C-alpha positions as CSV (number, residue, x, y, z in Angstrom):
1,M,-35.0,-32.2,17.5
2,P,-36.0,-32.3,13.9
3,G,-38.9,-30.0,13.2
4,Q,-38.6,-28.3,16.5
5,R,-39.3,-24.6,16.4
6,L,-36.9,-22.8,18.7
7,S,-37.7,-19.8,20.9
8,F,-35.6,-17.7,18.6
9,G,-35.7,-16.9,15.0
10,G,-34.8,-14.5,12.3
11,G,-34.0,-14.8,8.7
12,V,-32.2,-12.2,6.7
13,E,-32.1,-13.4,3.1
14,G,-30.5,-10.2,1.8
15,I,-27.9,-10.1,4.6
16,V,-27.1,-13.8,4.6
17,A,-24.2,-14.5,2.2
18,A,-23.3,-18.0,1.3
19,L,-20.3,-17.8,3.6
20,N,-19.8,-21.6,4.0
21,D,-16.4,-21.4,5.7
22,F,-15.0,-24.7,4.3
23,G,-12.4,-24.3,7.0
24,V,-11.7,-20.7,6.1
25,R,-10.3,-18.2,8.7
26,I,-12.7,-15.5,9.6
27,R,-11.1,-12.4,11.1
28,R,-10.8,-13.4,14.7
29,A,-11.1,-10.2,16.7
30,G,-14.3,-10.6,18.7
31,L,-15.7,-13.2,16.4
32,L,-14.6,-16.4,18.1
33,L,-18.0,-17.5,19.2
34,V,-17.8,-20.8,21.0
35,L,-19.6,-23.9,21.8
36,A,-20.1,-26.3,24.6
37,A,-21.8,-28.9,26.7
38,L,-25.2,-29.6,28.2
39,V,-23.6,-32.9,29.3
40,L,-19.9,-33.8,29.3
41,V,-18.8,-37.2,28.2
42,T,-15.1,-38.2,28.4
43,G,-13.9,-40.6,25.7
44,C,-10.9,-42.7,25.2
45,G,-7.9,-41.7,23.1
46,A,-6.4,-43.3,20.0
47,T,-3.6,-45.8,20.3
48,N,-0.8,-43.5,19.0
49,R,-1.5,-40.7,21.4
50,V,0.6,-39.2,24.1
51,P,0.6,-41.7,27.0
52,A,-0.7,-41.5,30.5
53,K,-0.7,-37.9,31.5
54,A,-3.6,-36.1,33.1
55,F,-4.4,-32.6,31.7
56,P,-4.0,-29.9,34.4
57,V,-7.3,-29.2,36.1
58,D,-7.2,-25.5,35.3
59,V,-6.6,-26.2,31.6
60,I,-9.6,-28.5,31.5
61,A,-11.7,-25.8,33.1
62,T,-10.6,-23.4,30.4
63,I,-11.5,-25.9,27.7
64,D,-14.9,-26.6,29.2
65,R,-15.7,-23.0,29.7
66,I,-14.9,-22.2,26.1
67,M,-16.9,-25.1,24.8
68,Q,-19.8,-24.4,27.3
69,S,-20.6,-20.9,26.2
70,G,-21.5,-21.8,22.6
71,I,-24.0,-24.6,23.5
72,D,-25.4,-22.3,26.1
73,A,-26.4,-19.9,23.3
74,G,-28.8,-22.7,22.3
75,L,-27.9,-23.3,18.7
76,I,-25.6,-26.4,18.5
77,P,-26.7,-29.8,19.8
78,G,-23.2,-31.3,20.2
79,A,-19.5,-31.1,19.6
80,A,-16.2,-32.7,20.5
81,V,-12.6,-31.7,21.0
82,S,-9.3,-33.6,21.1
83,I,-6.0,-32.2,22.1
84,I,-2.6,-34.0,22.0
85,D,0.1,-32.1,23.9
86,P,3.5,-33.8,24.8
87,E,3.8,-31.7,27.9
88,R,0.2,-31.9,29.2
89,G,-1.0,-35.2,27.8
90,T,-4.1,-36.1,25.7
91,F,-7.5,-34.7,26.3
92,S,-10.6,-35.8,24.4
93,R,-14.2,-34.9,25.4
94,A,-17.6,-34.7,23.8
95,Y,-20.3,-32.2,24.7
96,G,-24.1,-32.2,24.3
97,F,-26.0,-34.5,22.0
98,A,-25.2,-36.6,19.0
99,D,-28.9,-37.1,18.4
100,A,-31.1,-34.2,19.5
101,E,-34.3,-36.2,18.9
102,T,-33.5,-39.3,20.9
103,G,-31.3,-37.6,23.5
104,R,-28.3,-39.8,22.7
105,R,-25.3,-38.0,24.2
106,A,-22.2,-37.1,22.1
107,D,-19.2,-39.4,22.3
108,V,-15.7,-38.9,21.0
109,R,-16.1,-42.1,19.0
110,D,-18.9,-40.5,16.9
111,R,-18.1,-39.8,13.3
112,Y,-18.7,-36.4,11.8
113,R,-18.6,-35.1,8.2
114,V,-15.4,-33.1,8.0
115,G,-15.8,-31.3,4.7
116,S,-12.7,-29.7,3.2
117,I,-10.3,-31.6,5.4
118,T,-10.7,-34.1,2.6
119,K,-8.6,-31.8,0.5
120,T,-5.5,-32.6,2.5
121,F,-5.9,-36.3,1.5
122,T,-6.5,-35.4,-2.1
123,A,-3.5,-33.2,-2.2
124,T,-1.3,-35.9,-0.6
125,A,-2.4,-38.5,-3.1
126,V,-1.6,-36.2,-6.0
127,L,1.8,-35.3,-4.5
128,R,2.7,-38.9,-4.1
129,L,1.8,-39.7,-7.7
130,A,4.2,-36.9,-8.7
131,E,6.9,-38.4,-6.6
132,E,6.3,-41.7,-8.3
133,G,6.6,-40.1,-11.7
134,R,3.0,-41.1,-12.7
135,L,2.2,-37.4,-13.2
136,S,3.9,-34.0,-13.1
137,L,2.6,-31.1,-11.1
138,D,3.3,-29.0,-14.2
139,D,0.9,-31.2,-16.3
140,H,-2.0,-29.2,-17.8
141,L,-5.5,-30.1,-16.6
142,S,-6.7,-30.6,-20.2
143,G,-4.6,-33.8,-20.3
144,Y,-6.9,-35.3,-17.7
145,V,-10.3,-33.5,-17.9
146,D,-11.7,-32.1,-21.1
147,G,-13.6,-28.9,-21.6
148,I,-12.6,-26.9,-18.5
149,P,-12.1,-23.2,-19.3
150,N,-8.4,-22.4,-19.4
151,G,-7.7,-26.1,-18.9
152,D,-5.0,-26.0,-21.5
153,I,-2.9,-23.6,-19.4
154,I,-4.0,-24.6,-15.8
155,T,-1.4,-26.8,-14.1
156,L,-2.0,-29.4,-11.4
157,R,0.3,-27.4,-9.1
158,Q,-2.0,-24.4,-9.5
159,L,-5.1,-26.5,-8.7
160,L,-3.4,-27.7,-5.5
161,A,-2.5,-24.2,-4.5
162,M,-6.0,-22.7,-5.3
163,R,-4.5,-20.7,-8.1
164,G,-6.2,-22.3,-11.1
165,G,-8.9,-19.6,-11.4
166,V,-11.6,-22.3,-12.0
167,H,-15.1,-21.1,-11.4
168,D,-16.3,-22.4,-8.0
169,Y,-19.5,-24.4,-8.7
170,S,-20.4,-24.2,-5.0
171,R,-20.9,-20.5,-5.3
172,D,-23.0,-20.8,-8.4
173,P,-26.7,-20.0,-8.0
174,E,-27.6,-23.4,-9.4
175,F,-25.8,-25.1,-6.5
176,R,-27.5,-22.9,-3.8
177,P,-30.3,-25.3,-3.0
178,Q,-27.8,-27.9,-2.0
179,L,-26.6,-25.6,0.8
180,D,-30.1,-25.1,2.1
181,A,-31.6,-27.3,4.9
182,H,-34.7,-27.7,2.7
183,V,-34.5,-30.8,0.6
184,P,-33.7,-29.8,-3.0
185,D,-35.9,-30.8,-5.9
186,R,-33.3,-33.2,-7.3
187,P,-30.0,-34.7,-6.3
188,W,-26.7,-33.2,-7.5
189,T,-24.3,-35.2,-9.7
190,V,-20.7,-35.0,-10.7
191,E,-21.9,-34.2,-14.2
192,D,-23.8,-31.2,-12.8
193,T,-20.5,-30.0,-11.3
194,L,-18.7,-30.3,-14.6
195,R,-21.5,-28.7,-16.5
196,V,-21.6,-25.6,-14.2
197,I,-17.8,-25.2,-14.5
198,R,-17.8,-25.6,-18.3
199,S,-20.9,-23.5,-19.0
200,H,-19.5,-20.3,-17.2
201,P,-16.2,-19.5,-18.9
202,E,-16.9,-15.8,-18.1
203,Q,-16.4,-16.7,-14.4
204,A,-13.0,-18.3,-14.9
205,K,-9.9,-16.2,-13.9
206,Q,-6.5,-16.2,-15.4
207,P,-4.5,-19.0,-13.8
208,D,-1.7,-18.2,-11.3
209,T,-2.8,-14.6,-10.7
210,A,-4.4,-15.0,-7.3
211,T,-5.0,-17.5,-4.5
212,D,-8.8,-17.9,-4.4
213,Y,-10.4,-20.8,-2.6
214,S,-12.4,-23.0,-5.1
215,N,-14.0,-26.3,-4.4
216,S,-14.0,-27.0,-8.1
217,E,-10.2,-27.3,-8.2
218,Y,-10.2,-30.2,-5.8
219,V,-13.2,-31.9,-7.4
220,L,-11.1,-31.8,-10.6
221,L,-8.0,-33.1,-8.8
222,G,-10.2,-36.1,-7.7
223,L,-10.9,-36.8,-11.4
224,V,-7.2,-36.6,-12.1
225,L,-6.6,-39.2,-9.4
226,E,-9.1,-41.5,-11.0
227,K,-7.6,-41.1,-14.4
228,V,-4.1,-41.8,-13.3
229,T,-4.7,-44.7,-10.9
230,G,-7.7,-46.3,-12.6
231,R,-9.4,-46.5,-9.2
232,P,-12.4,-44.6,-7.7
233,V,-11.2,-41.6,-5.7
234,R,-12.9,-43.1,-2.7
235,D,-10.6,-46.1,-2.8
236,V,-7.5,-43.9,-3.3
237,I,-8.3,-41.8,-0.2
238,N,-9.5,-44.7,2.0
239,S,-6.2,-46.5,1.2
240,L,-4.3,-43.3,2.2
241,A,-6.3,-43.1,5.5
242,G,-5.2,-46.7,6.2
243,E,-1.5,-45.8,5.6
244,Y,-1.9,-43.0,8.3
245,G,-3.3,-45.6,10.7
246,L,-6.7,-43.9,10.9
247,T,-9.3,-46.5,11.7
248,A,-12.4,-44.2,11.9
249,T,-11.8,-42.0,8.9
250,E,-13.7,-42.9,5.7
251,Y,-14.6,-41.5,2.2
252,P,-18.1,-43.0,2.2
253,G,-19.8,-44.7,-0.8
254,D,-23.1,-43.1,-0.2
255,A,-24.9,-40.4,2.0
256,S,-24.8,-42.5,5.1
257,L,-22.3,-42.5,8.0
258,S,-21.0,-45.8,9.1
259,G,-20.3,-46.8,12.7
260,P,-21.3,-44.6,15.7
261,S,-22.0,-41.2,14.3
262,S,-23.4,-37.8,15.1
263,R,-26.5,-36.6,13.5
264,G,-26.1,-33.3,11.6
265,Y,-28.4,-30.3,11.9
266,G,-29.2,-27.1,9.9
267,F,-31.9,-24.5,10.2
268,V,-34.9,-23.9,7.9
269,D,-35.9,-20.4,9.0
270,D,-35.8,-20.9,12.8
271,V,-36.6,-24.6,12.8
272,R,-33.7,-26.9,13.5
273,T,-33.8,-29.8,11.0
274,E,-31.8,-33.0,10.8
275,V,-29.7,-33.1,7.6
276,T,-27.4,-36.0,8.3
277,E,-27.8,-37.7,4.9
278,R,-28.1,-34.6,2.7
279,T,-24.4,-34.9,1.7
280,P,-23.8,-37.7,-0.8
281,P,-20.2,-38.0,-2.2
282,A,-21.3,-36.6,-5.5
283,L,-22.0,-33.2,-3.9
284,W,-18.3,-32.4,-3.0
285,G,-16.3,-35.3,-4.4
286,A,-12.6,-35.1,-3.5
287,A,-13.1,-31.6,-2.1
288,G,-15.2,-32.5,0.9
289,S,-16.7,-36.0,1.3
290,L,-14.7,-37.4,4.2
291,T,-16.0,-38.5,7.6
292,A,-14.0,-39.0,10.8
293,T,-13.9,-38.9,14.5
294,V,-12.4,-36.0,16.4
295,T,-9.7,-38.3,17.8
296,D,-8.7,-39.5,14.4
297,L,-8.5,-35.9,13.3
298,A,-6.2,-35.0,16.2
299,D,-4.0,-38.1,15.4
300,Y,-3.9,-37.1,11.8
301,A,-2.9,-33.4,12.3
302,R,0.8,-34.1,13.1
303,P,1.7,-36.5,10.2
304,L,-0.1,-34.1,7.9
305,A,1.7,-31.0,9.1
306,Q,5.1,-32.8,9.2
307,G,4.7,-34.6,5.9
308,Y,5.1,-38.2,7.1
309,L,4.2,-39.8,3.8
310,L,6.1,-37.4,1.6
311,R,9.7,-36.7,0.7
312,P,11.2,-33.6,2.5
313,E,11.4,-31.6,-0.7
314,T,7.8,-32.3,-1.5
315,Q,6.7,-31.2,2.0
316,Q,8.8,-28.1,1.6
317,A,6.9,-27.2,-1.5
318,R,3.6,-28.1,0.2
319,T,4.4,-25.7,3.1
320,T,5.2,-22.7,0.9
321,F,2.2,-20.5,1.7
322,V,0.7,-17.7,-0.3
323,T,-1.8,-15.3,1.1
324,G,-5.1,-15.1,-0.7
325,T,-8.9,-15.1,0.0
326,A,-11.6,-17.5,0.7
327,F,-15.2,-16.2,0.6
328,G,-13.9,-12.8,1.3
329,A,-11.7,-13.8,4.3
330,P,-7.9,-13.9,4.4
331,L,-6.3,-17.3,3.6
332,D,-2.7,-18.6,3.8
333,Y,-2.7,-21.6,1.5
334,G,0.0,-24.0,0.5
335,L,-0.6,-27.2,-1.5
336,G,-3.7,-28.6,0.2
337,L,-2.7,-27.1,3.5
338,Q,-3.7,-24.0,5.5
339,R,-1.7,-21.9,7.9
340,E,-3.3,-20.2,10.9
341,G,-0.8,-18.3,12.9
342,T,2.0,-20.9,13.3
343,W,-0.4,-23.9,13.0
344,L,-0.7,-26.1,10.0
345,G,-3.7,-28.1,9.0
346,H,-7.1,-27.6,7.4
347,G,-10.7,-27.0,8.3
348,G,-14.0,-27.9,6.6
349,S,-17.7,-27.6,6.7
350,V,-20.7,-29.0,4.9
351,L,-24.4,-28.8,5.6
352,G,-24.9,-30.0,9.2
353,Y,-21.3,-30.2,10.2
354,S,-17.9,-28.4,10.6
355,A,-14.5,-29.5,11.7
356,M,-10.9,-28.3,12.3
357,A,-7.7,-30.2,12.6
358,F,-4.4,-28.3,13.1
359,H,-0.9,-29.0,14.4
360,Q,1.7,-26.7,15.9
361,P,5.2,-28.0,14.8
362,D,7.3,-26.4,17.5
363,R,5.2,-27.5,20.4
364,K,4.1,-30.7,18.6
365,V,0.6,-29.9,19.8
366,S,-2.5,-31.0,17.8
367,I,-6.1,-29.7,18.3
368,A,-9.2,-31.0,16.5
369,V,-12.8,-29.8,16.9
370,T,-16.0,-31.2,15.5
371,V,-19.5,-29.6,15.5
372,N,-22.9,-31.1,14.5
373,Q,-24.7,-27.9,13.3
374,N,-23.9,-25.9,10.2
375,T,-26.2,-23.9,8.0
376,P,-24.1,-22.5,5.2
377,L,-26.6,-20.0,3.9
378,Y,-26.7,-18.5,7.5
379,G,-23.0,-18.1,7.7
380,A,-23.2,-14.4,8.5
381,L,-25.9,-15.0,11.1
382,L,-24.5,-18.1,12.9
383,P,-20.7,-17.8,13.0
384,V,-20.4,-20.4,15.7
385,T,-18.4,-23.2,13.9
386,A,-15.6,-25.6,14.6
387,G,-13.3,-23.0,13.2
388,S,-14.3,-20.2,15.6
389,I,-14.2,-22.7,18.5
390,W,-10.7,-24.0,17.5
391,W,-9.4,-20.4,17.3
392,E,-10.5,-19.6,20.8
393,L,-9.1,-22.8,22.2
394,A,-5.7,-22.4,20.5
395,D,-5.5,-18.7,21.5
396,A,-6.4,-19.4,25.1
397,L,-4.1,-22.4,25.6
398,Y,-1.2,-21.5,23.3
399,P,-1.3,-17.7,22.9
400,D,2.4,-17.4,21.9
401,T,1.7,-19.4,18.7
402,F,-0.1,-16.4,17.1
403,P,2.8,-13.9,16.8
404,D,0.7,-11.3,14.9
405,R,-2.3,-11.3,17.2
406,E,-3.4,-8.1,19.0
407,V,-2.8,-8.4,22.7
408,T,-5.1,-6.5,25.1
409,A,-4.9,-6.4,28.8
410,A,-7.6,-8.2,30.7
411,A,-10.2,-5.9,32.3
412,P,-13.3,-6.3,34.4
413,L,-16.3,-7.1,32.3
414,P,-19.1,-4.5,32.2
415,A,-22.5,-5.4,33.8
416,I,-24.6,-7.6,31.6
417,P,-27.6,-5.7,30.4
418,A,-31.1,-7.1,30.6
419,P,-32.5,-8.5,27.3
420,A,-35.1,-5.7,27.2
421,D,-32.4,-3.1,27.5
422,L,-30.3,-4.7,24.8
423,D,-33.4,-4.8,22.6
424,S,-33.8,-1.1,22.9
425,Q,-30.1,-0.5,22.3
426,L,-30.0,-2.7,19.2
427,D,-33.1,-1.0,17.8
428,Q,-31.4,2.4,18.2
429,A,-28.1,1.1,16.8
430,L,-29.7,-0.2,13.7
431,D,-31.7,3.0,13.0
432,P,-29.8,5.0,10.4
433,A,-31.8,8.1,11.4
434,V,-30.1,8.2,14.8
435,P,-26.7,9.9,14.7
436,V,-23.8,7.7,15.7
437,S,-22.9,10.1,18.5
438,A,-26.4,9.6,20.0
439,K,-26.3,5.8,19.9
440,Q,-25.8,3.9,23.2
441,L,-24.3,0.9,21.5
442,R,-21.2,1.6,19.4
443,V,-18.8,-0.6,17.3
444,Q,-15.4,-1.7,18.5
445,G,-12.8,0.1,16.4
446,D,-15.2,2.6,14.8
447,E,-12.6,5.3,15.0
448,K,-11.3,3.9,11.7
449,D,-14.8,4.6,10.2
450,P,-17.1,6.7,12.3
451,E,-20.0,5.9,10.0
452,L,-19.5,2.1,10.3
453,L,-22.7,1.5,12.3
454,T,-24.7,3.8,10.0
455,T,-23.6,1.7,7.0
456,L,-24.8,-1.4,8.8
457,A,-28.0,0.2,9.8
458,R,-28.8,1.2,6.3
459,G,-28.4,-2.4,5.2
460,Y,-30.8,-3.6,7.7
461,V,-33.4,-1.0,6.7
462,K,-32.8,-1.9,3.0
463,Y,-33.8,-5.5,3.7
464,A,-36.6,-4.6,6.2
465,T,-34.9,-6.5,8.9
466,T,-35.6,-6.2,12.6
467,V,-33.7,-7.8,15.5
468,N,-35.2,-9.0,18.8
469,V,-33.2,-10.2,21.7
470,V,-34.0,-13.6,23.2
471,K,-31.2,-14.1,25.7
472,T,-27.6,-13.3,26.5
473,V,-24.7,-15.7,27.1
474,E,-21.4,-14.5,28.6
475,G,-18.3,-16.5,28.0
476,A,-14.6,-16.1,27.3
477,G,-14.7,-12.3,27.9
478,R,-17.5,-11.6,25.4
479,L,-21.2,-11.4,25.3
480,R,-23.2,-13.5,22.9
481,V,-26.7,-12.2,22.2
482,V,-29.1,-14.8,20.8
483,T,-31.6,-12.9,18.7
484,T,-34.4,-13.2,16.2
485,A,-33.7,-11.4,13.0
486,T,-36.9,-11.1,11.0
487,S,-37.3,-10.0,7.4
488,P,-39.8,-10.5,4.6
489,A,-38.0,-13.7,3.8
490,G,-38.8,-15.1,7.2
491,P,-37.1,-15.7,10.5
492,A,-33.7,-17.1,11.2
493,P,-31.6,-17.3,14.4
494,M,-28.7,-14.9,14.7
495,I,-26.0,-14.4,17.3
496,V,-24.7,-10.9,17.9
497,T,-21.3,-10.6,19.5
498,L,-20.4,-7.8,22.0
499,V,-17.0,-7.2,23.4
500,P,-15.8,-5.0,26.4
501,V,-14.1,-1.7,25.4
502,D,-13.3,0.9,28.0
503,G,-15.8,-0.4,30.5
504,A,-18.7,-0.7,28.1
505,W,-20.1,-3.4,25.8
506,R,-19.6,-2.7,22.1
507,L,-20.6,-4.5,18.9
508,S,-17.7,-6.7,17.9
509,N,-15.8,-5.3,14.9
510,A,-15.6,-8.8,13.4
511,W,-19.3,-9.4,13.7
512,V,-20.2,-6.1,12.1
513,C,-17.7,-6.7,9.3
514,L,-19.1,-10.1,8.7
515,Q,-22.5,-8.6,8.3
516,L,-21.2,-5.9,5.9
517,A,-19.6,-8.7,3.8
518,G,-23.1,-10.3,3.5
519,L,-24.5,-7.0,2.4
520,G,-21.8,-6.5,-0.1
521,E,-20.5,-3.4,1.7
522,Q,-17.0,-2.4,2.6
523,S,-15.4,-0.2,5.3
524,P,-11.9,0.9,6.3
525,A,-12.6,-0.6,9.7
526,C,-12.9,-4.0,8.1
527,A,-9.6,-3.9,6.1
């Protein structure tokens, strides 16, 4: 509940990078931490769902097991999942609590903030205006918004594709307090966003040279929509949601959530704090202001992926993907659309919430996940998000939809060590004075960089950070270790991920690489 100090902590200001995923893929090997239920609540489906089929019992057990292990780690109050599968049927279920203070249980009818999924609506609105001849994707930004560095050569098409090179205001130090669960000194405005972009021309990149995720580019597209239509972007996007038949999806007019909704939570040090109304529309604009239910997201994923409201040639252009980066992670991006394996959709997160909604065109399967805890500045410490949960669900239920994934044979899990033993092993692992060959705990894949663990240990020493184990949670073939990471900046919760390798537990390569990214370090093992 708000203000409740948990039995774990740890805060690593120097290690914590502002890794707000905004729906971005994090390298999946070993990282797919998951989430689940203290109490299961089954909800009803939307009207346009696959009719009257019961999901197989064994598949439901897999879903529940994946969802369960994350909440068992003790960091997320509640979540929901919705799956539409023509062969298996429709499955929607909520887990845990929508309100940790009152004990109100989660329901699939609860609305969540869905962050960057908003970008898909913004992109569709721009593409439709192009089809109508009211703008051209080759128009320059300066024709709609003044004073943006390189605005006279940036095109609307480049903004849609994250190739405009616009400085991302959400990574600017001035914006950082808005990502913190502490209440900032003053509210953020759209004028603040424009001022930050305009005042840092040195941060702008040459357009069309790289795909680099930038929230600024979609805020600017929202201003383009307003200029062309003469309507508030909120009205434009809400009208579009109506055309899709989405009855519980809304671009709100203020910081509140209408209808039944889930509270959102973030951490201040190791104190879980309610942050539900900390995200007014001015904060993210057309880049991330939408709210929706998990069932609306699942219903939306298919028409989004198949281009229901667009001409075929427009959808073909939209689904031309280019590989780039988002907050240091790989990203396949089209025009307001992500690709994960063979799935098309988008993810998003803001303070207190994260969400994913993707569709697999060949199987015609859609999966949506929503979560009611997200602390952006703790991204490297708390990688349990809707994105990580979605990845594990999709991989477990539809493994053939990830043709490039590494396949490993299932093996018996090693014995789970006692917390005290893990405490000792982590202390030794994070001591740079101990040779790697003498450490009990090693890193998965460290043959690519034998000094990988030493590099990580030096970072922890640099920031005077210690780690203490609180408990372990086994699930989906990996071990999640809930810890307290304590530094001079204070405590914050941290989840360490271990995976089985040759009969022993090892630190997940993905977890270690995420930590190194927060430290600004690199390794051949993380390439």
